[in-house]
PAVO-627315 format. One line per field, with one value per residue: x, y, z of N, C-alpha, C in turn; residue in one letter. Coordinates in steps of 0.001 Angstrom, whole numbers, plus 500000, padded with zeros to 6 digits. Example, Ala and Ser with C-alpha at 12.3 -4.5 7.8 and 13.67 -1.06 7.14 Angstrom:
! residues 2
n_x <- 513190	512850
n_y <- 494310	497750
n_z <- 507800	507080
ca_x <- 512300	513670
ca_y <- 495500	498940
ca_z <- 507800	507140
c_x <- 513200	512900
c_y <- 496700	500030
c_z <- 507800	507870
resn <- A	S
! end
This chain:
! residues 402
n_x <- 775708	773186	772523	773712	771955	769406	770307	770677	767603	766775	767868	766941	764084	763781	764896	763118	760891	761823	761976	759483	757003	756492	752856	751571	749202	746834	744554	741544	739759	740078	738997	738635	741005	742311	741310	741648	744576	745358	744284	746023	748689	747931	748496	751277	751882	753499	751729	751395	750249	748930	746832	746917	746735	748307	750282	751414	753268	755890	755777	756151	758344	760005	759096	759560	757459	755569	753468	750435	747769	745041	743414	739847	739085	736807	736058	735015	732997	731565	733079	735332	738686	740834	741616	743260	744982	746048	747429	749351	751182	751723	753213	755191	756119	756438	756705	755418	752989	749481	745358	742106	739316	736545	733181	731966	730004	730149	732530	734106	733296	734554	737067	737307	737392	739192	739374	738719	740158	741422	741240	743128	745801	745776	746312	744928	744583	743777	740559	738723	735562	733386	731259	733817	735565	737637	739623	739283	740448	743255	743828	744249	746333	748613	748366	749536	752150	753884	753619	755276	757368	758694	758928	761073	762965	763670	764475	762875	761018	757816	755215	751713	750732	751457	750639	749310	748379	746231	744820	741390	740173	736727	734659	735662	735521	736232	735587	733445	730403	729013	726827	724250	724947	724715	722232	722693	725553	725677	723794	726016	727898	726786	726271	728521	729269	728079	728974	731121	730975	729852	731343	733495	731568	731230	733275	734736	732992	733209	736275	735639	734418	736204	737990	736713	737155	739844	740916	739797	739410	740041	737815	735963	736635	736016	733361	732755	733594	732302	729979	729871	730437	728050	726457	727628	726866	724253	724093	725114	723067	720708	721834	721778	719193	718293	719765	718364	715600	715885	716787	714501	712665	711111	711259	710534	710475	710277	709441	710019	710179	714100	716190	719291	721966	721873	721068	723150	725028	724541	724952	728026	728390	727416	729260	731658	735057	736214	739121	739397	740013	737345	736172	733571	732130	730032	728376	725757	723595	721264	720307	718000	716623	714500	713627	713930	714719	715948	716824	719213	720531	722089	723715	725338	726371	727642	729458	730906	731709	733183	735381	736829	737635	739330	741108	744060	745037	744260	744008	742711	739511	737478	734567	732388	729985	727374	725712	725553	724141	721064	721556	721836	725482	727392	730575	732787	736513	739090	742029	743644	744156	743622	742200	743057	743728	743316	740990	739082	736305	735035	734352	732249	730710	728505	730110	732565	735724	738671	741625	743504	742436	741349	741984	740998	738299	735038	731881	731781	729213	728085	728808	727635	724758	724696	724834	723116	720413	720864	720639	717377	716420	716628	719060	722971	725625	729226	732733	734756	737587	741173	743913	747421	747069	744716	740750	738382	734741	731912	728184	725426	722119	719189	717796	715184	712195	711054
n_y <- 378314	378206	376768	378753	380961	379509	379082	381317	382394	381035	381509	383904	383827	382314	384773	386361	385295	384793	387324	388281	388170	386441	384713	383509	380806	379786	377025	375021	374319	373404	373892	376614	377409	377134	379167	381704	381424	381709	384203	385779	384821	386259	388734	389076	387649	385345	382485	379904	377014	375291	373399	371885	373706	372668	372963	375679	377274	375604	376302	379171	379647	377986	379023	382109	383758	387033	387725	386371	384248	383658	380804	380724	377957	376757	376422	373746	375106	376860	379370	381250	380185	381585	383987	383218	381764	383961	385351	383490	383679	386173	386492	384614	385775	388816	390684	389741	390965	391967	391444	391313	388605	387956	386414	387231	389324	390577	389805	391319	394025	393700	393506	396000	397964	396744	397013	394515	392275	389910	390940	392728	391366	389651	391508	392642	394780	396054	394920	392966	392674	389885	388131	388749	391434	391290	393216	395069	392916	392270	394907	395135	393503	394159	396554	395550	393967	396009	397851	396390	395833	398165	398639	397331	397910	400648	399563	400079	398660	396532	398143	399082	400360	399848	397902	394484	391512	389177	387442	386099	383076	381822	378438	376184	373041	370687	371179	370588	371309	369359	366815	367616	370877	373844	375626	377914	377569	375260	376509	378848	377159	376130	378617	379613	377139	377112	379837	379420	378444	379922	382273	381695	381413	384287	385193	384153	385189	387537	387807	386559	388601	391151	389590	389177	390411	390738	388173	385046	382832	382026	383658	381750	379777	381064	381320	378084	377312	379047	377944	375099	375445	376472	374223	373135	374468	373705	370706	370468	371977	369993	368286	369045	369358	366453	365990	366960	366461	363658	363260	364803	362921	363036	362253	360488	357334	355311	352129	348910	345157	345138	343937	344201	343762	344426	346749	347836	347289	348814	351651	351470	351450	353876	355153	354501	355112	356817	357181	354978	351138	349410	346963	344306	341807	338951	337265	335506	335898	337058	339272	340352	342887	344645	348019	351745	352004	354350	355688	353892	353915	356113	355818	353877	355223	357067	355593	354233	356591	358002	356349	356673	359448	359374	357492	356336	357684	355788	353512	350360	349294	347700	345998	344367	341662	339989	337585	337738	335545	337518	339278	341447	342077	344897	345782	348196	348672	350588	352082	354197	356855	356271	356128	358457	356651	358149	359505	357865	357649	359692	359934	360136	362080	364963	367400	367027	366142	364140	364679	363786	364364	366638	368354	367842	368131	368543	368272	367104	365583	363717	360821	361003	361162	358843	357078	357597	357351	354719	353683	354033	352411	350144	349314	349125	351461	351183	352076	349361	348572	350351	351431	353297	352167	351948	351905	350153	350765	348914	348450	347013	345383	344650	341051	340726	339425	336536
n_z <- 644300	644063	645951	648125	647874	648341	651177	652317	652053	653761	656105	656294	656561	659464	660896	660425	661503	663986	665221	665256	667632	670452	671190	673873	673793	675574	675293	675514	674046	670921	667874	668600	669641	667458	665700	667048	667278	663993	663459	665444	664197	661454	661693	662460	664686	666579	667512	670062	671015	673973	675645	678093	681359	683214	682380	681960	683322	682506	679813	679791	680969	678505	676116	676505	676193	674992	675617	677064	676102	677955	679004	680487	682557	684242	687557	689369	690978	689053	688590	687487	686726	686340	687279	690082	688369	686526	688670	689391	687311	687018	689911	689159	686801	686948	685191	683114	680158	680867	679826	680342	678421	678401	678254	680946	682124	684774	685355	683935	684539	687193	686741	685491	687687	689068	692058	693792	695905	694367	691744	691873	692699	690218	688183	685906	683753	681330	679548	677364	676091	675273	672885	670505	668872	665906	665616	667622	669595	668450	668623	671179	672235	670572	671860	674207	673930	672959	675276	677096	675873	675624	678494	679425	677596	678819	681208	683630	686024	685856	686621	688255	686509	683818	680853	681374	680470	680049	678913	678800	677478	677671	677374	679425	678682	680241	683494	685313	686995	689133	689937	692540	692938	693195	690898	690016	689617	687857	685435	684663	683517	681776	679867	679351	677745	675374	674624	673757	670976	669805	669758	668167	665804	665470	665202	663264	661268	660855	659964	657316	656210	656518	654576	652210	649870	648827	649279	648238	649047	651698	652680	651963	653202	656041	656107	656123	658352	660324	660240	660651	663669	664376	663523	665659	668037	667351	668238	670866	672058	671493	673197	675550	676247	675843	678087	680233	679886	680398	683049	684028	684069	681792	678794	676513	675377	672718	672491	671522	670186	668964	666440	667819	666609	663916	664180	665499	663422	661634	662750	662482	659788	659047	660204	658793	656639	658180	658911	659858	661350	661581	663270	663562	665865	666291	668881	667541	665155	665033	667815	669874	671805	673857	673142	672911	669399	668154	670212	671269	669129	669348	671960	671191	668557	669961	671406	669513	667748	669974	670025	667796	667749	670073	669562	668218	664814	662384	663450	665070	665483	667953	668114	669714	670282	672105	674259	677988	680383	681333	679750	676746	675662	674560	673597	672760	671532	671601	670380	671491	673868	676319	679654	682547	685851	687901	686930	686320	687369	686897	684192	683387	684449	683700	681526	682148	681004	680191	680705	678876	676912	675911	673644	672072	670372	672081	673796	676814	677417	676020	677054	679536	679056	677543	679538	680859	679479	679020	681541	681494	679929	681063	681258	681395	681703	681048	681837	681691	681077	680907	679928	678834	676456	675252	675210	676670	676377	678034	677189	678626	677942	678705	677536	674878	675963	674372
ca_x <- 774678	771809	772189	773969	770461	768734	770598	770086	766258	766168	768130	765743	762623	764279	764876	761969	760209	762600	761393	757887	756541	755491	751998	751149	747844	746502	743035	741248	738758	740672	738177	738779	742517	742928	740875	742599	746084	745228	743992	747088	749651	748164	748578	752333	752607	753821	751140	751827	749158	748929	745787	746873	746575	749338	751764	751911	754692	756588	755753	755939	759795	760457	758648	759274	755955	755939	752038	749532	746285	744933	741523	739582	738688	735818	736128	733133	731739	730825	733791	736229	739785	741840	742115	744549	746430	746857	748100	750370	752088	752443	754239	756718	756831	755821	756629	754644	751710	748107	744234	740533	738785	735269	731726	731030	729655	730684	734054	734656	733567	735447	738408	737716	737213	740494	739487	738857	741140	741703	741806	744644	746473	746118	746682	744057	744464	742828	739681	737845	733963	733395	732336	735151	735727	738703	740222	740070	741205	744070	745084	744718	747194	749365	748931	749699	752886	754366	753454	755881	758936	758938	759574	761640	763668	763978	764667	761712	760145	756329	754178	750043	750044	751549	749540	749278	747823	745779	742987	740773	738536	735663	734740	736561	734383	736650	736052	732234	729374	728945	725506	724107	725449	723573	721533	724039	726767	725714	723807	727064	728762	726345	726499	729774	729606	727137	729519	732463	730560	729149	732590	733982	730993	731258	735194	735112	732104	734379	737511	735328	734042	737642	738565	735665	737645	741264	740983	737975	739446	740171	736482	734729	736945	735509	732407	732479	733892	731247	728433	730613	730307	726154	726445	727617	725791	723095	724182	725097	721424	720049	722498	721541	717472	718402	719838	717474	714252	716056	716943	713192	711754	710028	711616	709237	710642	709139	710114	709927	711435	714575	717788	720888	723117	721213	721114	724819	725883	723962	725791	728975	728590	727372	731023	732616	735799	736626	740046	740004	739241	736118	735545	732426	731878	728920	727940	725174	723165	719922	720222	716762	716350	713568	713663	714024	715831	716588	717751	719887	721411	722351	724523	726110	726926	728590	730832	731849	732576	734428	736469	737203	738048	740246	742074	744922	745178	744393	743924	741610	738416	736755	733421	731654	728382	726773	724830	725772	723067	719800	722048	722769	726439	728044	731988	733686	737934	739748	743844	743668	745323	743328	741705	743705	743213	742114	739398	737578	734878	734051	734212	730205	729740	728178	730810	733868	736482	739535	743051	743784	741460	740818	742774	739696	736131	733798	731178	731410	727963	727919	728882	726384	723807	724478	724614	721296	719447	720902	719399	716220	715968	717138	720679	723983	726947	730405	734197	735412	739123	741608	745402	747765	746932	742999	739797	736660	733616	730530	727260	724462	720734	718224	717443	713877	711227	710641
ca_y <- 379474	377809	376347	379722	381570	378989	378957	383179	382356	380459	382311	385157	383590	382157	385792	386981	384274	385290	388855	387893	388133	385172	384903	382127	381062	378419	377030	373745	374082	373053	374863	378142	377968	377471	380411	382949	381443	381977	385516	386521	384652	386890	389913	388994	387239	383699	382106	378968	376808	374703	372629	371685	374446	372604	372775	377179	377581	375043	376703	380450	379173	377429	379955	383191	384808	388618	388036	385237	384015	382321	379920	380975	377210	376641	375347	373253	376115	377655	380145	381452	380107	382660	385208	382756	381519	385363	385733	382976	384119	387457	386470	384092	386834	389872	391697	389745	391428	391258	391974	390028	388674	387053	386947	387344	390905	390200	389789	392483	395054	393796	393739	397340	398595	396845	397222	393790	391673	389114	391777	393493	389859	389303	392705	392369	396376	395779	393863	392896	391577	388319	387516	389826	392575	390759	394622	395214	391936	392491	396089	395426	392673	394794	397840	395258	394188	397216	398616	395545	396153	399720	399195	396384	398732	401671	399059	400059	397526	397077	398754	398520	401115	398935	397217	393562	391267	387718	386918	384600	382709	380613	378036	375110	372113	369998	371499	370678	371068	367724	366586	368131	371653	374730	375791	378759	377037	374377	377494	379429	376097	375716	379384	379355	376023	377532	380872	379307	378296	381796	383568	381219	382194	385337	385722	383783	386324	388848	387215	386611	390140	391224	388916	389078	390516	390527	386605	384759	381333	382430	384159	380817	378800	381384	380880	376973	376632	379773	376730	374194	375994	376633	372646	372330	374923	372984	369625	371007	372293	369016	367227	369728	369201	365521	365820	367676	365515	362281	363460	364861	361521	363769	361714	359659	356116	354485	351207	347701	344293	344710	343145	344695	343097	345397	348279	348226	347225	350175	352498	350876	351775	355169	355733	354096	356072	358121	356930	353398	350115	349128	345037	343556	340366	338945	335897	335277	336802	338244	339301	341114	343834	345763	349663	352773	352382	355988	356239	353066	353717	357286	355425	353002	356018	358193	355198	354515	358075	358475	355917	357001	360111	359290	356192	356946	358042	354605	352348	349410	349325	346641	346114	342563	341599	338540	337401	337608	335675	337559	340520	340905	343189	345656	346218	348744	348599	351729	351850	355184	357661	356115	357256	357987	356157	358698	360105	357079	357554	360740	360722	359881	363103	365872	368096	366370	365326	363422	365773	363377	364229	368066	369113	367494	369024	367814	368884	366408	365622	362429	359605	361201	361236	357929	356196	358245	356571	353098	353267	354270	351084	348952	348506	349788	351938	351754	351568	348141	348792	351267	351646	354127	351669	352176	351943	349420	351092	348271	348527	346302	345828	343243	340516	340692	337945	336018
ca_z <- 644203	644221	647637	648569	648065	649412	652611	652860	651952	655128	657243	656375	657198	660404	661435	660236	662083	665396	665349	665534	669348	670794	672015	674252	673866	676810	675198	675697	672455	669410	666980	669048	669264	665976	665001	667570	666292	662655	663607	665624	663059	660201	662882	662575	665907	666712	668398	670346	671647	674828	676044	679312	681971	684292	681720	681657	683918	681683	678984	679518	680664	677150	674656	676925	675280	674820	676311	677527	676160	679287	678646	681770	682782	685226	688470	689863	691825	687963	688859	686365	687495	685193	688011	690444	687298	686604	689921	689408	686684	687664	690791	688505	686313	686950	683605	681548	679904	681559	679826	680376	677720	678262	678240	681610	682686	686429	685424	683144	685257	688403	686287	685254	688779	690028	693272	694708	696053	693287	690344	692087	692441	688617	687465	684580	683546	679791	679138	676368	676291	673709	671694	670746	667782	665755	665504	669038	670235	668206	669200	673006	672220	670247	673058	675554	673643	672706	676715	677720	674873	676283	679910	678893	676825	679623	682427	684376	686486	685727	688123	688078	685116	682574	679943	681626	679452	679937	677347	679259	676914	678246	678456	679568	679097	681493	685112	685146	688197	689202	690910	693504	692900	692718	689942	689930	688816	686169	684253	684767	682699	680345	679355	678881	676907	674680	674142	672683	669523	669861	669643	666948	664914	665554	664765	661735	660071	660722	659410	656023	655970	656113	653055	651110	648177	648438	649318	648269	649341	653217	652914	651859	654699	657176	656361	656213	659601	661112	659502	661321	664658	664372	663869	667139	668937	667515	669272	672283	672643	671816	674206	677301	676177	676289	679649	680994	679771	680895	684386	684679	683520	680439	677543	675752	674667	671840	672676	670727	670154	667524	666262	668065	665404	662623	664694	665630	661764	660691	663047	662152	658195	659001	660783	658039	655876	659231	659376	661438	660556	662633	663116	663815	665459	667101	669073	667411	663984	666319	669299	669991	672791	673539	673617	671657	668502	668221	671388	671561	668259	670051	672769	670050	667729	670544	671642	668462	667680	670863	669715	666590	667889	670455	668662	667410	663407	661121	664630	664319	666648	667909	668524	669977	671019	672914	675294	678952	681238	680605	679028	675989	675563	673427	673891	672068	672119	670447	670783	671983	675026	677394	680560	683525	686922	689299	686587	685674	687912	686812	683035	683017	684984	683026	681330	682676	680122	680528	680760	677863	675456	676292	672999	671111	670597	672576	674936	677861	677919	675645	677936	680332	678706	677094	680705	681627	678119	679206	682563	681261	678761	682211	681029	682136	680553	682414	681749	681422	681611	679989	679774	678364	674837	674842	676477	676673	676850	677664	677151	678672	677599	678839	676146	674836	676040	673260
c_x <- 773382	771718	772851	772363	769537	768792	770316	768519	765966	766314	767764	764826	762611	764328	764059	760531	760685	761898	760030	757531	756022	754345	751748	749353	747479	744895	742928	740442	739567	740252	738513	740034	743042	742540	741670	744341	746266	745424	745293	748036	749328	748231	749815	753007	753165	752892	751543	750957	749482	747418	745607	747313	747829	750623	752653	752820	755918	756869	755996	758204	760660	760500	759266	758569	756202	754002	751379	748369	745914	743418	741140	738855	737567	735962	734562	732364	731074	731721	734905	737571	741356	742130	743417	745454	746887	747857	749502	751309	752151	753599	755445	757533	756280	756101	756038	753465	750604	746904	742942	739997	737865	734243	731239	731169	730816	731696	735052	734135	734249	736525	738586	738024	738805	740638	739460	740679	742213	741953	743057	745528	746254	746611	746211	743847	743504	741823	739261	736631	734209	731680	732838	735053	737231	739760	740543	740664	742986	744628	745035	745973	748652	750107	749794	751763	754194	754932	754639	757413	759009	759659	760163	762827	764433	764175	763813	760724	759027	755888	752425	749533	750401	750405	749936	748198	747134	744683	742149	739449	738100	734936	735830	735452	734784	736505	734398	731627	728906	727280	725211	724375	724558	723298	722388	725031	726589	725122	725091	727708	728290	725967	727778	730058	728853	728004	730592	731868	730350	729858	733144	733121	731109	732438	735431	734131	732912	735507	736902	735039	735246	738460	737797	735872	738795	741684	740076	738121	738970	738781	735573	734890	736519	734189	731720	732471	733056	730206	729316	729888	728425	726205	726657	727097	724449	722952	724264	723399	720709	720611	721821	719904	717653	718758	718725	715788	714714	715660	715272	712459	710907	710315	711079	710011	710213	709981	709128	710957	712470	715875	719089	722121	723034	721529	722831	725649	725517	724856	727083	729219	728547	728902	732019	733485	736266	738108	740591	738886	738650	735970	734417	731884	730694	728749	727143	724388	721787	719815	719356	716670	715333	714365	713460	715196	717023	717717	719490	721096	722472	723606	725596	726874	727827	729867	731685	732836	733929	735559	737818	738090	739331	741539	742877	744790	744953	744089	742666	740834	737453	735398	732614	730574	727913	725959	725811	724613	721718	720259	722485	724012	727352	729477	732611	734866	738453	741403	743880	744888	744837	742572	742774	743293	742616	740798	738454	736451	734183	734182	732709	729815	729380	729474	732400	734571	738025	741026	743561	743420	740879	740992	741485	738414	735705	732968	731196	730569	727403	727985	728319	725489	723069	723914	722779	720295	719620	720240	717863	715822	716601	718331	721662	724626	727873	732074	734520	736714	739495	742613	745741	747951	745478	741892	738688	736011	732401	729016	726252	722935	719642	717516	715917	713266	711296	709166
c_y <- 379374	377647	377546	380503	380640	378902	379989	383214	382034	380910	383802	384841	382874	383373	386566	386543	384506	386781	388932	387682	387378	385503	383538	381724	379205	378208	375755	373385	374083	373831	376315	378870	377918	378786	381441	382650	382239	383654	386134	385946	385633	388383	389972	388807	385821	382585	380371	378775	375758	374568	372117	372442	373865	372798	374811	377431	376742	375909	378144	380338	378714	378733	381307	384372	386560	388686	386512	385400	383178	381915	380136	379348	377492	375758	375084	374033	376883	379025	380132	381015	381195	383813	384556	382105	382737	385709	385236	383573	385413	387105	385221	384799	387729	391257	391496	390399	390913	391664	390841	390042	387493	387836	387329	388721	391494	390800	390879	393826	395108	393975	395183	398028	398240	397073	396155	393079	390632	390124	392334	392179	389951	390318	392567	394769	396825	394328	394130	391665	390732	388261	389293	390536	391812	392215	394911	394415	392197	393739	395983	394286	393545	395898	396968	394715	394773	397996	397920	395763	397319	399469	398439	397366	400062	400908	399574	398899	397770	397683	398307	399370	400764	398183	395471	392433	389574	387608	385494	384464	381557	379735	377066	373827	371288	369607	371299	370736	369511	367669	367509	369303	372331	375447	376439	378714	375929	375620	378500	378539	376353	377125	379975	378668	376590	379259	380395	379019	379559	382484	382960	381790	383257	385753	385505	384600	387220	388626	386979	387944	391149	390694	388196	389335	390262	388707	385797	383030	381478	382746	382986	379788	379472	380849	379377	376695	377963	378377	375878	374259	376133	374938	372373	372551	374024	371808	369933	371164	371170	368271	367928	369167	368029	365073	366001	366606	364414	362559	363803	363842	362115	362878	360504	358410	355613	352737	349751	347165	344447	344109	344067	344578	344030	346516	348739	347892	348745	351337	352659	351692	353201	355795	355239	354524	356796	358007	355537	352856	349765	347338	344849	342173	340028	337358	334768	336521	337486	338034	340224	341652	344432	347283	350491	352528	353484	356438	355402	353218	355347	356970	354796	354025	356438	356968	354647	355617	358629	357842	356160	358750	360825	358173	357208	356571	356122	353415	351006	349665	348146	346630	344643	342845	340127	339100	337248	337335	336167	339202	340462	342674	343603	346126	347159	349359	349350	351499	353261	355847	356955	356724	357259	357339	356812	359600	358661	356888	358439	361154	360549	360896	364413	367232	367579	365997	365364	364467	365177	363639	365951	368892	368473	367659	368245	368545	368331	365668	364131	361301	359503	360789	359829	356371	356427	357001	354962	352605	353061	352955	349903	348242	349492	350169	352149	351369	350212	348070	349850	351403	352684	353373	351563	351569	350803	349897	349788	348716	347095	346309	344503	342583	340328	339421	337604	335461
c_z <- 644403	645722	648519	648815	648680	650477	653078	652678	653589	656152	657836	656889	658592	661078	661111	661746	664171	666284	665406	666801	669658	671585	672640	674277	674768	676290	674967	674431	671451	668643	667238	669149	668115	665302	665844	667505	664927	662872	664176	664956	661674	660895	662734	663888	665500	667764	668955	671514	672952	675453	677480	680200	683244	683409	681074	682074	682744	680484	678565	679616	679219	675798	675082	675821	675656	675924	676418	677186	676879	679084	680340	681847	684156	686411	689047	690600	690637	688195	687781	687098	686777	686446	688913	689289	686909	687627	689818	688340	686446	688964	690207	687475	685925	685667	682647	681493	680253	681026	679709	679149	677814	678544	679498	682411	683878	686244	685176	684180	686859	688117	686119	686238	689230	691628	694370	694909	694919	691952	690924	692102	690682	687755	685940	684480	682056	679776	677946	675908	674899	674062	671157	669042	667360	665943	666631	669680	669734	668531	670811	672589	671678	671540	673997	675457	673338	674282	676885	677091	675516	677332	679469	678378	677944	680637	683376	684917	685958	686998	687585	686798	684110	682319	680181	681232	680035	679595	678027	677657	677135	677018	678507	679819	679849	682685	685054	686400	687714	689617	692063	693797	692610	691462	689411	688777	687334	685091	683767	683561	681711	679474	678549	677507	675332	673506	673530	671066	669260	669434	668872	665600	664435	664436	663410	660443	659793	660053	658129	655804	655954	654810	652228	649588	647907	648779	649769	649002	650933	653653	652940	652925	656027	657299	656430	657658	660719	660777	660404	662710	664793	664480	665126	667942	668778	668366	670790	672623	672617	673068	675765	677085	676346	677963	680419	680694	680541	682634	684950	684325	682280	679258	677276	674734	673963	672018	671962	670521	669003	667788	666999	667036	664509	663053	664433	663953	661183	661277	662892	660805	658252	659540	659596	657123	656631	659675	660230	660806	661378	662134	664068	664366	666070	667238	667880	666182	664389	667286	670141	671366	672776	674454	672828	670968	667805	669238	671649	670481	669112	670780	671758	669304	668561	671402	670630	667580	668765	670428	668419	666787	669077	670664	668455	665888	662750	661911	663688	665846	666736	668472	668703	670593	670878	673885	676755	680179	680682	679993	677503	675817	675068	674026	672442	672496	671109	671031	670865	673276	676056	678465	682289	684872	687701	688466	685718	685906	687810	685144	682579	683557	683756	682696	681493	681399	680709	679997	679523	676704	675250	674447	671658	671111	671411	673729	676734	678372	677145	676481	679139	680034	678049	678585	681357	680628	678783	680273	682543	680090	680067	682300	682228	681165	681637	681607	681986	681700	680499	680815	678888	676583	674848	675850	676180	677170	676623	677758	677404	678486	677686	677454	676367	675505	675036	673218
resn <- M	Q	Q	L	A	T	R	K	A	L	D	Q	K	L	H	E	R	S	A	M	P	T	V	L	L	V	E	D	D	P	G	L	G	R	L	V	S	E	V	L	G	E	A	G	Y	R	P	V	T	I	A	D	H	D	Q	I	A	A	A	V	D	R	E	R	P	R	C	I	I	L	D	G	A	L	L	P	T	G	Q	G	R	S	W	S	E	A	A	A	I	R	R	A	H	P	E	M	P	V	V	M	F	T	A	D	A	A	A	L	A	E	A	R	A	G	I	S	G	R	S	R	A	A	G	F	V	G	V	V	G	K	P	F	V	V	G	A	L	L	G	T	V	R	S	A	V	D	G	A	H	A	A	A	A	T	G	R	A	P	T	A	D	D	R	I	L	A	I	T	L	F	P	D	A	G	S	P	P	V	E	G	Q	D	L	E	A	F	F	S	T	V	V	H	E	L	R	T	P	L	T	A	I	S	A	Q	V	Q	V	A	R	R	N	N	H	R	D	P	E	R	W	A	M	A	L	D	R	A	L	A	Q	V	A	R	M	D	R	L	I	S	E	L	L	D	R	S	R	V	R	A	G	A	L	T	L	K	V	V	A	F	D	L	C	A	L	V	A	D	V	I	A	H	H	D	G	E	G	A	Q	I	A	F	Q	T	S	L	P	D	L	R	V	R	G	D	P	F	R	V	A	Q	I	V	G	N	L	V	S	N	A	L	K	Y	G	L	A	G	S	R	I	E	V	T	L	G	V	V	G	A	E	V	Q	L	R	V	A	D	H	G	V	G	V	P	A	D	E	R	D	R	I	F	E	P	Y	Y	R	S	T	R	T	R	S	V	S	G	T	G	L	G	L	H	I	S	R	L	L	A	E	R	H	G	G	R	L	W	L	E	R	S	T	E	A	G	S	V	F	A	L	A	L	P	V	A	D	Q
! end
């Protein structure tokens, strides 16, 4: 009898889940993706999240969503790619609901007008500005899903008057402007990067306000996540300032002779207990270099942090230090996803993130800034080797004169 009751309860849950409208979320930023998924789930939808834009077609065929939330990744020109992706979705699935959700005022106006060639091809009928109001977002999704359901029930082919939905969440840190492009493209990317945590902060505060009496635990969690996004924005602003100062030659280095072994040991100790075993080996107990200890620690910390983020959970990280000619060379080896061969020349570009790591939160500035700092110290930073079993990054600094 107990087994029968359990089976009925399970069948009921499966039936309820199958009745929930599926929403496909294509979002490169994991924090924002989790936030939007939670909001949709609490509203009675079944969110399915993917980070790889190349998997959109397969996900649509597999999940049969009632609408798509489409992350507006940036092209190197600084323009959003959501127009062409929405048009491709409409060509393959003309019945798929489509609304733009973006902080780009020009894009919002263009989508509302619906008179440009790309806006007609994309079929954006509804638009939602951001930072968004949770209630407005849910209302737009509800209207789109209900409109598509009504059209399907009547057997009527969708027209331009139907609620066609493509929610565009900016930005995508993986499609950077490269050096030499105009300032407009660069600032477009910067603004979008800053608005990602700003959007998350706004939404989390709204979630907290909606739950401050009925669910204190959810209220506290939302505020904690909002504070985490504040820290993320502060970190991004600091990285942007570092990049601009180094590029302009305005970064002041407090150069002294110091023991790199002790500095590396301190950095590792700071990261101790983060889910991986870090092994440190050095050829000599005292390897002295000249430089700014704070900035060198920033480089080493970025390499160790990346190894922790992109390595397999609990996997071993090897840090080695030795002298090669007139250089002290540091190597950080991880057992992670590696960098695809066709992307290895780009990972030191600003904002570039490997396709294998875009599901992990990051800005795409760490390696770029670290290389600039290494060069300011008369050193080098490079990817020595990488396979699907892991990567080795190397830092070389000149040996201090005795």
